[in-house]
N, C-alpha and C positions, 0 to 999 in steps of 0.2 A: 764611713765613719760610725760605727756602731749603730748601723740600720737597726739591727735586734731590738734595742734598746727601746724604738719607739713605737712596737707593734701596739696597736689597742684594736680588742675584739670589735666587731661590725657594732652589734647592738650598744656598747657603752656610745661608741661615735652618735648614734641615734637618739639615745636616751639624752646625752646632753646637749645635742642640739634641739631637741624639745625644750630641753631646760632655760636657752639663752633667747628662744624664739621670739621675734616681737618686740625686744631691746635694742635695736639699730636705731640711729636716725636723730639723737636728740645731742644738739649745742651745748656749749658750755652754760652750765647756768641754767638750764630750760627745764620744766617740769617735765618728767620721764612719764612718755606715753600718753599726756596729757591730765595724769594722775596729780590732784591738788598736793599730795601727800608723799611726792616721789620728786627728786631735784637731781641733776646729773650734770658734771663736767667732765669735757672731753679732752684730750692732749691735743697740742697743737697739730699733730698730723693724724690726728682724728682715730688713732689705732688703740687707744688706752681710755677707757670711762669707767667712772666712778660714778654710784648711783645709789643717794640715800633717801631712805624713806623710814615713815612711820611703820612700824611693825604692826599685824593684828588690826589692819581697817582703823589706823589712826588711832591706838591706844596710848601716844605719849610717848612710848619707847622707841629707840631709834635703831637704826639698822643702816647697813650699807653694803653694798655688793660692787667687785670689781669683773670688767668684761674686756678682754682681749680683742680687737679685732684686725687681725693681718690678714693679707691676701685674701680680703673678703671673707674670710670667714671668722665668725663668733664663737667665743669659749670664754665660760664663766670661770675665772680663774680663783676668785675669793667668793664664795656662795653667800647668802644673806648671813650676816657676821653681826654681833651687838657692839653698840656704842654707848657710853656714858660712864659717868666718873662721879666718884663719891665721896664730899667733903663732911669733915666732922659735924658742920653745924646743919648741913643738908645734903640730899642724893639728886643728883641730875642723871635720874635712870629711868624716869618714866613721868607721867604726867606733864612731859614738855610739851610749851607751844610755840610754835613758830611767832614771832612778835614782828617781823618787817621781812621785807621782801631782800631774796638772796642778790648779795653783792657779788661782782664778778669783774675779775681783772685780769691780764695777763703779765707775765714774769719774762721779763727780757733781758739779761745781763751778763756781760762778761766779767771774767775775773782769772787770776792768775797765782797757782798754787806754788810754793816753794819746792815741796816734795809730790811724789805721787807718782799713778799712772798714765797722767794724761795732765800736764801743767796748763796749758791756754785750754778754758771751759767756758762752756755758754750753759746758763743757769734759764731753760725758757721752759714754761709753764702757763697754764691756765688755771687760775685760783677761783675758789666758790667760798664765800663764808655765808653761812645762816646762825642768824640769830635767835636764840631762844629765850624763852622762863621758864622756870620751876612752878609747881604750884604754892612755893612762899616766895616767889618774886625773884628768886636768884637769876641771875644773868649767866647763860652759858653760849659763848661763839665755838662753831664747829667750822674748822678751818679747813677745807680738800685742796691739793695742787692734783693737777692731771701732768704727768710728762709722759714722754715718748715712749720712754722705757721704765715706768710705775707710776706709781700713787703714792701721796703722803698725805698725812691728816693730821691735825693736833686739836687738843681743846684748849681754849682762851677763857679766863674769866676778864671780863672788859671791865668791871666796874672799878670806880676810885676809891680802895678803902686803904687806910695805912695800919690798921690792925690786921695782927695775923691771922690766915685761914691755913687749914690743915688737910690735905689729900689723905685719905686712907686706903684708896684703891680705886681702880678701874675694872670696868665694866667689857676691854675694849675686847675683843675676838678677832681669829681669822679663819673662816671655815675653807678648808682645804676638798677640793672635788673627790667624790668617791674613786677610791682605785689611785690616790696619789703615793707615790714615793718620797721618803724624805732623807736628808742626810743631814744630821744634828747631833750635837755636842751636851751631853748631861751637863747640868749646872752642878758645880762645887756643892757638898757639903763643908758647911762653914768649920775652920779649924786655923791653927796657927798661922798655916802656909796658903789659904784657902777662903774664900773664892779668887781663882786667878786665869780662868779660862783655859786651864791646861789640860782637859781631858782629851782623848781621843774623839775625832767625830766619829761617827757611827755609818756604815753605808746599807744602803736599802733598806730605811725603816719604814715599814708601813705607817701611813697616815694615820694617826690615833693610838699607835702604840703608847703605852704609858713608860716613862723615863725610867731608865733602873734606878735610879737617886731620887730621893724624895724631894729637895729642891726643885725639881722639873728641868726645862731644857734652857741652853743658851738662845740668845741672838747671836750670829744670823743663824738662819736656819733655811736650809734651800730643798724646795719640792720641786716633782716634775709628775705631771699627766697628762695624756693627750698630746703629747709634742708640745705642751707648753711649759715653761718654768716659772718659779714663783721663789722670791728669796725674801724672807721677813724678818727687818731689824729696825733699827731706832735711831733716829739723829738728831742733831741739833738739843741736844741734852745740856741745861746750864746749871751752876751751881743752885737753884731754886727747886730742884727736883732729884728723885732718886734713878739710878739706872734699873731698868726693868729687866726681865726677862720671863720664859715662859712658863706656866703651869704644869705639873708632872701629867696632868692627866687630860686627853685632847678626845672628849667621845665623840664621835661620827667625824674625826676630824677637825676640831674647833678648837685651836689653840688659844689660850687667852692671856692675858698679859696678868703679870704676879711682883710683886714688891721685892725686895733684897729680903734675905731670910734674918731672923731677930739674932742670930749666933754670929753674922759678920762681924770682923772687926773686934772679936773679941766679946761682942756683944754690945759696944759702947752704940750711942743714938739709936734714934726710933728709925724703924721701917719705912713710916711715913714721910711726908714731904711738907713743907710750912713756907708761908710765903705772905707778902701783902699785895693787895690788888692795883692796879690788872699784873694777870698772872697769865704766861704762854708757859705750856707744856712740851716736851718734846715731841717731837714727831714720831708718828708711826710709820714705818716705810714697806711698801710692796713694791721690790723690783720685778718685773715681769716682761717677757718677752716668747715668742715660738721659737728663738733661737738661743741657745746656750752662752752664745757671744755677746746677745745682749745683757746678760747677768755681768758676766764675767768684766766686760769693757764699763760697765755703770760707772759714774762719779756721781750719782742722785745724792749719797749719803752727805757728799761735801756741798752741793749746790745748797741745801737745808740749812744749812749754816750762817750765822751773821759774819759779813765782810771782815777783812782783816783789820785787827786793833793795832798795828805795830806801825802803818805805814809805810818807809821803807825800809823792806825785809831783804834787801841785798846782800847783807850779812849772813843770812842764813845759806850755809851750802853743804847740799847734800855731797856726798861719798863714801869712801871704802874705810874700815879702820882693822887696824889689827888688834888684838884681843888675847890676852896671855891667861886668863882664869880658866878658861876649858881645858887647856894641856898641863893646867900646874896651880893648883887651887891656893896655893900660898906666896905664888910669885907676887902680887897685888902688895905685900909686902916689904920687897926685895928691889930696892933700887935697880941694882945691875941688871937681873931678869928682866924689869921694864925696860929697860933701856935697849936690850936687845930685841924688843916688840916694838920700839920706836924706831929704831934701825932698819927691821923689816919695812915697816910702812913706809920710808923713807927711800930704801931698794926699789919696791914695788910700785912706787908711786901713789901709793894710798894717801887720803887727806888726813887721818886720824889714826891714835890710839887708843885704846879705853885702858883707864887703870880702875880696877875693881874694888870690891870689899877690904877694909882695913888698909887702905893706904895711908890712914893717920897714925899708923905705928910702924911707918915704913923704916928699915932700916937701910944705912949705907948713903942715903939722902933726903930730899923733901920733895914732896910735890913741887913747889915753887921751882926747884933746881931741874927736876924732870921737865917741869914745863919750859924752861930756858934752856934744855938742851934740843926739847922736840921742836921746838920754835924756830933753833937754830938749823936743824934740817928740815924745813918747811912743811912740818907734820903737826898739827893741832892735837892737842890733849883733851881726852873726854873722862868724869871722874864720877863715881858712884858714890851714892848717898843712900841711906835706910831714911825713907819717908818717916819714920817715929812716929810719935806719939802714943794715945791710947788705944790706939786700933791694930798696934803690933807691939810685940816682945821679943823680936828677933834682935838679937845683942850684934849683930856685925855690924859694926862703924864705918864711918861717923853715923850717928842718928842723934833723931830730936831737932837739928838744926831745921832742916826743910817743915817741920811743923810751927816751931815760932816764927812769927811774923818778923821781929826785930832781929833775931839771928839768921835767919833767911837771906833778910837785904843786906847785912852786913857780908855774907858768904858771897853772894852774886856780885857784890863789890870787890871782893877781896879776889875771886875768879877772874872778872875782868882784868883787873889792874895784872894779875900774874900772865893773862893771856890764854887762860883754858876757854876752849871754844865749847864747851856743851858736858850734860850732866846727866847722868842715868839714875833715876831716882825709883827706887824697889819697897816692896812689900806693904801694899796697901789694903788687901785682904779685905774689903768692902765695895758697894755698890750703893749705899747710903748718902743719903743728901749731904752730912755734913765732910765726907771724905771725897763726892764729888766736886765740894766747892776747893778742895784743898789742893786738887788737880790746876783748878784755874788761878788760885793763888800763887803757886809756882810759876806757871806758866807766864803770869804776868810780870813777877817781879824776876825772874830769869829774862825775858824780855826786855827789861829796861837797863840791863846790864847785858845786852846783846850774846846771851848766853843762849844756847839750843837743847832742847831736853827730848830726852827718851823713856818712857815711862816701864818698868818692870813691876812684875808680881801685881798685875793692874786689870783694868775695865778693859772694855773691848774699845775700839776707835768709835768715834761717831760724828766725824766730820770737821772735828776740833783745829785741824791744820789748816782749814782757811782762816779760821778767825786768828788762830795763835800759829802763822806761819812756824816758829822756831819749834813746834812740835812736830820732830822729825820721825819718830817711829814708837812703838807700843808696842811689847811683848803679846800678853792675851794668847799664849799660843803654846801647845805643847812640842818645844823645839828641842834642838841640836845639844842642849845641857843634859837632856834625860839619859843621853848616851853615860853620864856619869850614876845617875840615881837608879835608873828603872830597868830590870832584868827584862823587861817585854817590851823594852822600846825597839829594838830592833827589828822583832817582828811587827809591833802594833803600828809603827811608823810607816809601813808599804801604803796601807787604805789612805792611812791618814794625810800623808805628804803629797797623794793623788786626789785629795779631797780639798787641801786648802785652796788651793787656785779658784775655787768656784764658790767657796765661804769665806772663810775669815779675812780672806788676803782680798775679796771684793772691797771691803767696806772702810778700808785704810792700811797703812803701811805695818809690817808685819816683822819684829826681829826676831828673826827664828836663829840668829846665828848659824849660819849656813858652812857649807864647804869645807869639809871634816875629811880628810883622806886618812889618817893615822886613826887608830883604834884609842878608844878610853877604856872604862871599864868591861864596857856591854859594846861588842865587835860589829862593825856595819856588816849587814847584807848588800846594800847597796853598792854599785861600782864606782870606779871614780869618775867616769864622765858623767853618771847622774850627779854625782856632790859638784862636779862643775857645773852644770844647768842650772844649780839652786838659786844665784843670783839674779838668773834672767826669771825662771819659774815663780821665783817669790819676790815683792816688791817691799823695799824698807831704806826708806831715807839715808839713813845710814846703814852700811852691809858691814856688820862686824863680822869678818872671817875669822872663825874660830881655831883655826889648828895651829899647833906650832910651829917654830919657825923654820927648823929642818923639813917640816911637810911641803912648805910652799918653796923652798931654796932648793929641793930636790926635782920638782916638777922639770917635764921637759919642757922643751923650749914654747911649743906653740899653746899647752895651757897655761903655762905661766905669763905668756905675752896676755891670755884672753884675760887673766883675772887682773891683769895690769892696765887693761883696756875698759872692761864693763863698766859702765856708768852703775849710778844709784839713784838716779831720778829721770822720768822718763816724759819725751815729748808727746808720744803717742802707745797704745798697746791694742795690740790684735791677737785675737783667739782664734787659733788655727785648727786646732782639733783635740779632739779627747772626750774624756767621760768621767764624772767623779768616781774615782776610787779604781779607774783603770790606768790612764794615762790622762797627759795632757802636754799641747804644743802652744807654746806662747810666743808672736814676735813683739819685740819693743823698740822703741826708735829714739835716738838722742842725737838730734841735728842730721846729718844727711845719713848717720850709719843705722844699720838695722840688726840687731841682736837677735837671735832665736834660740830657746832653749826648749827640750822637752826630756821628761823622763816618764821611764814605763814604772807604773805600781806594779805590777804582775811578775808571778816566777815562770814566765815564759816569754821566749825571743819574738820580737815583735819589729814589722817595717811602721813606723811613724813616717805621717804625712806631714808634708809642708808645701801648702799653695804659695807660692810668692806673687799670686795677683795684686797684691797690697802694694809693690814697687811700683813707681814710675817706671814711664818707659826708657830704654837706654841699658847699657852694659854695667856688667854687674858682676864684680868677683866675690867668691864667698868662701870663707876659711872655715873648714868643718873639721870638727874635733868631735869623736865618739869613741864607744867601747874597742878597746883592741882583744887580742885573742883572749884574755881573760878580764876577771873583773877589777884588777888593780892595773891594767894597763890602755893606754889611748891609742887609737888610730885617727890621722889627720890627712889633711890636704887641703887646696886649694882649686876651685873648677868655676868656669863664666856659669852666670845664669844668668834669667830674663825673668820679667813679670808673667811670662806666658807659661812657667816651666810649673811644674808640679813634681817636686823632687818626694823621693822617699828614703828614712835613713833606717837603715838596719841597728838595732839596739838589741842588746842582752837582755835575759832575765833581771827584772831590778836595775835596767841601765838606763842611759841618757843619752844626748848629745847636748851640742852647741854650733851655733853657726855665727859668724860676723860676715855681713853685707852692707857692701860698700860701691861705691863706683869706681873703675879700674881706677886703679893710681892714688886713690886715697887711703 
């Protein structure tokens, strides 16, 4: 499994070992190595440790490190990195003093998600809270959590004060080890349609390389060094703060947090954040391990969010949806064309059909009539909306309804009465605090009327699906719609798609709109079997299968049956093999059935590895669909398999495969 990627020269290993020598053995909340100016918290399995200290012998400026201790070997995955936050009334950056003994506790709770890579979850961590005061007697708490798969920390202003305070920036940094390599996405320059997290991820970026765009780099960002992996992101963002990204310069591999850009949302709103006290900031998240599987399988971003606000969320039902817009942009204004996509969903056993922009000027019928028709066929309708408001000037309709609280509430009530199951809300173009708050307003009002939500032209997931289970997906990805708009997409998507499972899709559901066999304006380079694998390789609570009706109706029996069966939410996810930018093989379980998907991101034929040790003992039958004699054909068959087997699947250049594995007779 790509052993050449992990070679590190001996001198580098020796220097790194010397760097971290003597830092082991501290329990949660204890002083590090007896130093009165250092404290540490360790994960429940003792494999991850965060160390907080005063820099430069107690100057009052805080810093932290993250140390990985797996298989008896210690690695400093985040070196000494700055902490601090700037309020407009005072700075919490230096001359800080500890005012009370560290407080520690264990977090151990179970919760259930409605969508995602793993529905049943355990949030298990050790937490340490350090209480400081500034030279002006302002109070700042620093909360660190250590998980078996990473570290998270946040700032808290604990005082009770109902006048507004404003945060004007953070000093927070992440110092990657020398020699680290990353997979990063440049942060969009603000425009009518951006930021929307829709640039390509860049491959094999040397840590410290400046961003090609002035605004910087996006979360999440993945790095590797010395066989260790680190993914940086944020979680638990609420409407009281802005969405952050990373600055464009990272001298010596030190990446720092940056506020939104002034031009976002057509320049409306401040780049700062304002709130009364007490005030909890979002979590800064470091997912880490010595196996790539630790990153891919992690649900740490969801752990760091508040519990569900919905109570009984049984009405939130993940599923598959037909979608007319990709193949015919004007179809959402034509009742009869939309009916054919409802019929497709019914024939395929898909739960939903999405009606995209401008349905409010539909000819031949109305949304209400279409919803009645769809519900009669057992298909739920999803309806598109422009987020509206002063932060965008996109004219696609209906717009402004979702921005206006009274109109939004009335619209949700009307949709519920019609039997519409969900909405797709588009064109946010800003990570400033007011727009972040707008996401939560939409989610709450939608939940009140049992409406599921999919955000497009939007920010990245930060675990909101735990708090608001009706959030079933978010775009924030350069997805298959770019076959319509971008001449460089067929080539650019090859590396990009093979990076997404290790980066963007780690942090939450991703509405890529996959599995298009026919060509739009710019033809595919990928094979049919590659496209068939995407609903397994990519996770989204509603999978919008984007191709035209005829493309799915004309499929051979085995691929068509696969698309009838493949779920959209998973009880378990396993990373089996791959490397960012090269290829990936994932296994996902729903009930007692496993689905395996693999894609080859390179222009050479390969044998992709499938280790079946994730199976329980027993006799299984696998249906395997892979590349046929050429890019536009399939080969399929069934065979008996067992957990002791290690299968290999031959794929074409830019090819792929799927497996459905179940006990014999299931």
